[in-house]
SENUMI-842859 format. One record per residue (C-alpha): x, y, z. Coordinates in steps of 0.25 Angstrom, whole numbers, plus 5000, padded with zeros to 4 digits. Example, Ala and Ser with C-alpha at 12.3 -4.5 7.8 and 13.67 -1.06 7.14 Angstrom:
BEGIN
504949825031
505549965029
This chain:
BEGIN
489749264842
490349404839
491749404832
492849494836
492649594824
491149604828
491549644842
492549744837
491549804827
490449804838
491449874847
491749974836
490350004834
490050034848
491250124849
490850194836
489450224841
489850254856
490850364852
490050424841
489250484852
489750614857
489250594872
490050464872
491350524867
491250624879
491250514889
492650474886
493650524896
494450604886
494150674873
494750574864
494150544851
493150424853
493750294848
493450254834
493850134825
495250194823
495450194838
494950054839
495950014828
497050084835
496750014848
496749874841
498049914834
498649944848
498149814854
498749734843
500049814843
500149794858
499849644857
501049634848
501949714857
501549634870
501449504862
499949474866
499249364859
497849394862
497049514868
495549534871
495049674873
493749744876
493349884879
492049934886
491450074886
490150134891
489450004893
489949934880
490949844875
491549934865
492749844860
493149694861
494249624853
495249514854
496649524848
497549414845
497449264849
496749184859
497349054854
498549064844
498648914841
497248914836
497249054830
496149104839
495949254841
495549324853
494049354852
493549464862
492249404865
492649254864
494049234869
494149224884
495449284891
495949264905
495749394913
496549354925
496449454937
495249524930
494549404935
494649464949
493649574946
492549474944
492949414957
492849554964
491449574958
490949444962
491449474976
490749614976
489449544972
489449464984
489849584993
488649654986
487749544990
488249545005
488849415004
490249465005
490849575015
492049645009
492649665023
492449525028
493549415030
493649335017
493649215025
492249235028
491949205013
492949095011
492648945011
493848835011
494848955010
495249025023
496249145023
497149145036
497049255046
498449295044
498149445048
497149505058
496349565046
495549465038
495549475023
494249535018
493549535005
493849675003
495349645004
495249534993
494549644984
495749744987
496849644985
497249664999
497049525006
498549525010
498949395003
500249364997
500249334982
500349194977
500049154962
501149064956
500848924954
499348924957
498649054951
498848994937
498748844933
498948774920
498448634925
496948634926
497148514936
497948604945
496848714946
496248734960
494848784964
494748924969
494648864983
495748774982
496648874977
496348974988
496648864998
497948814991
498648954988
498249034999
499249155000
499749205013
499249335019
500449425020
499749565024
498449605031
497349625021
496949765017
498349815018
498949815004
498549784990
499149654985
498449584973
497849454977
497449344967
497149254979
496249364986
495449374973
495249224973
494749224987
493749324982
493249234972
493149124983
492349214991
491349234979
491249084978
491049054992
490049164995
489249144982
489248994984
489648964969
490948954962
491749084959
491549054944
490049034945
489949164953
490649244943
489849184931
488549204938
488749344944
489649414935
489849344921
488349314919
487849454922
488849514913
488649424902
490149374903
489749234897
491149204893
491849234906
492349134916
493149114928
493148964925
494348894918
494448764910
494748674921
494548524922
493048474924
493348444938
493248594941
491848644942
492248784937
492848754923
492748844911
491748804900
492448744888
491848854879
492448964887
493848884889
493948874874
493849024872
494949064882
496149124876
497549054876
498649114883
499949164876
501349214879
502249274869
503349194862
504149264853
503349324842
502149224845
501449174857
501549054866
500049004867
499748944881
498648844880
498448814894
497348874902
497848954915
496948914926
496649014937
495448944943
496148924957
496149074959
495049104948
494349224954
495749294953
495949274938
495249154931
494249234922
494149214907
493349304898
493249364885
493449514885
492049544881
491549474894
492549564902
491949684895
490649654901
491249644915
491949784912
490549844907
489949794920
491049864929
490849994921
489349984923
489349984938
489549834939
488149814932
487849664933
488949644944
488749734956
487849844961
488249984958
488650014973
489549884973
490149924960
490450064965
491050004977
491949914969
492550034962
493050084976
494450064980
494749964990
496250004990
497250074982
498650054978
499050194984
498450314990
498350374976
497350274972
498050244959
497550104959
496450054968
495849914970
494349924970
493749794974
494749714966
494749804954
495949904952
495650044948
496750144943
497050254933
498250194927
497750174913
497750314906
497250374919
495850324918
495150254930
495350104928
494549994936
494849854933
495849734934
496949664926
497249524925
498249424921
498449274920
499749204916
499449244902
498249334901
498249484905
496949564906
496449704909
495049754913
495049904914
493749974918
493750124916
492550174924
492750324921
492750284906
491750184906
492750094899
493449964901
494549884894
494649734895
495949674890
496549534890
497749464884
498149324883
499649334883
500649354894
501149484889
499749544889
499849634902
500649744896
499749734883
498449754892
499049874899
499449944886
498149914879
497149964890
497950094892
497950114877
496450084876
496050184887
497050294882
496550274868
495050294872
495050374884
496450454884
497350474896
496950544909
497850584920
497750504933
497450574946
498650604954
498550604969
499050744973
499950764985
499050774997
499050915002
498450875016
499550765018
500350825029
501350715029
502750755023
503350675012
503850545019
505350525019
505450445006
506550355012
505550275020
504850225007
506250175001
506350025000
505849904993
504449854991
503849724985
502449684980
501449644990
500949544979
501949434981
502049294986
502549275000
502349125005
502949034994
504049024983
503249124974
503949234981
505049204970
504149284961
504449414969
505849404962
505149454950
504449564957
505549674960
505349754972
504949904972
506049994977
505750134983
506850234985
507050384987
507450484976
508250604979
507150694974
506150644985
505550544976
505250394978
505950304968
505050174967
505650064958
504549964954
505249864946
505849934934
504950054936
505350174944
504450274950
504750414956
503750444966
503450574974
502750584987
501250624987
500750605001
500850505012
501550385007
501050404992
502050434981
501850464966
502650444953
502050564945
502750514932
502250374933
500950404940
501150294951
500850314966
501650244977
501150234991
501950185003
501250115015
501750125029
501450045041
501050085055
502550105059
502750205047
503550105039
503350095024
502949955021
502249955007
502150024994
500950034985
500750074971
500149984960
500249874971
500749854985
502149824989
502849785003
504049855007
505249765010
506649765014
507749755003
507949605007
506549575004
506549624989
506549514978
507849584973
508549574986
508149424989
508549384975
509849454976
510149394990
509849254985
510849274973
511849334982
511749214992
511849114981
513049184975
513749194989
513449054993
513949004980
515249084981
515449044996
515248904993
516348904982
517248974992
517048875003
517348764993
518648844988
519048855003
518748715005
519748674994
520848695005
520448555011
521248495000
522548555005
522148585020
521248495028
519848555028
519248585042
518048485046
517148615047
517548655033
517248525028
515848515034
515548655029
516048625015
515248495014
513948565020
514148675010
514148584998
512948515003
512148645005
512748704992
512248584984
510848594990
510748744987
511248734973
510148634970
509148714978
509448844971
509548774957
508148714959
507648854964
508248924952
507648824942
506348834949
506248984948
506648984933
505648864931
504448934938
504649074932
504949024918
503948984907
502849044915
502848924924
502749004937
501249034937
500848894936
501948804943
502548884955
503248844963
503648734953
504248604957
505648664955
505348784965
504748674975
506048584974
506948704975
506248754987
506348624994
507848614990
508048754996
507448715009
508248595009
509548675006
509248765017
509248655027
510548605021
511148735023
511148705038
512248605036
513248715031
512848815042
513148705052
514448685045
514848825045
514548845060
515548735062
516548795052
516448925060
516848865073
518048805067
519248895070
520148835059
519248875047
519649005041
518849135041
518649135026
518048995026
517149035038
516649165031
516349095018
515548995025
514749095033
514449175020
513949055013
513049015024
512449155026
512149155011
511549025012
510649075023
510349195015
509949115003
509049025012
508349155018
508049205004
507449074999
506649065012
506049205009
505749154995
504949035001
505948934995
506248855007
505048775008
504348655002
503248684992
502848544989
501448504993
């Protein structure tokens, strides 16, 4: 078995031989000097520096160019407790959503064989799982591959699992965690893990073998990816368990802890939704996949099908800044070069597969630490720039044939929230961590688009397309048949919402309601002190007692809810245990408290019919009840007035 130094030496010799030939040098897209040992040393220094900066414990890297693996090396640790280093050809990393590209290739193989029709209803190929006909249009296979099936996005509490005994089969998962269909298929891009898992189920059903078996026989074996697998180290009762010799080679996971790392020894299971992200592989195996994609999908698909796979199914905007090509993402966001590929992330691992067809080059990167995403972006950009330079991205010119006048900018103003969000359960709480996008009009006829903490200044291009020249970002608005602006597209899709539907407003209303309820409750008690000097009216007495009963119920409910939110989001608990028992109990208490609120409402009506009760007392009681109803309505919109026990 080769050592890391042997691989590095071999890679260096390949580099030296390749770039010693003048004709090869001219094939690089810029007149930069061919990489030499000094360049490689500089790259490795950059990687180690960025590992320190981003606090990344272990990294695996491979580069391929012109049909060869030219570089592969591991950095850092795969297991700190046992002092085990990352070895490029031996250590398996978890590639997360890069796994989806194998699922799409498998599905296209079946399309090529005539066994699957891209435009057929997916229910034609599903067994034991059925997608409801919520909309007139059925979801097609093509909709899955363009991430446009129209599902809500649900992941917490089930996409990752720590306890192997709780892991579900693919079929059971798809049955148990079926998301709601929230928009017609083919309408908007909204990244879907569930849709990708459905694609894997179609592969299994049509091929009449398990998804894992199919991938091994029809992708891994032809490409010589002997150490790659979608299987996981599950109990023996599972037929699709990972072989022990591979399980022992999977890198541990890490999170930074001061100047060191906290090693996580549990295996994160993704088998339930495996086709969407369960693959483990050494980077050298991933390089074989990249080489095949660069070589017209040799060993995977016919040339014609491979060419079709590169065609866009949809684009983020009319500028084609980012397109989705049969599950692969294509753009020029890295140094201006055309990139075709996918990224991936689990709870700890972060990965990149960047294929650069115009350069006949690919970068494979994976990290085993929670902080690896930023590291990957910086390193891939540095590699491409170092070896190929920076080129200018094509800019969409103003359409001279577009006779439409620049639209009144005010019609675009408003708030927009991500289409990739939960709708049907308590996971909607997560939207509080996703700030809305605000669009407003600047005095100089620009659109100001605030995306989180980043601000864009966009000018009109044509139609509903706008462009921020300084930051190179396009924005496109979508109107409905009534001429109303309903969506915003850029690096993703967003729904236009009213101010009251934004996470910020919902949170503000909840806090205001709780504060007003608390102050009104205190004021009612203060006004009720008169009963010690002046006899309290029966209606006031009933209202006060009903208020105390309701107040106690709400104090308990909100305390449980607050603790539940802190518990579920803290200590990385939420991907595995959501909703926790605390959220479930809190939701049940909130439902109970909502019914209890009927008692003070009835008492208030009696109070208002009593002519001997002062106006101040009546107004305070009304304000309190109105805010209780406002609180209830907000909790209802967050799906927190239901029983989650099963």
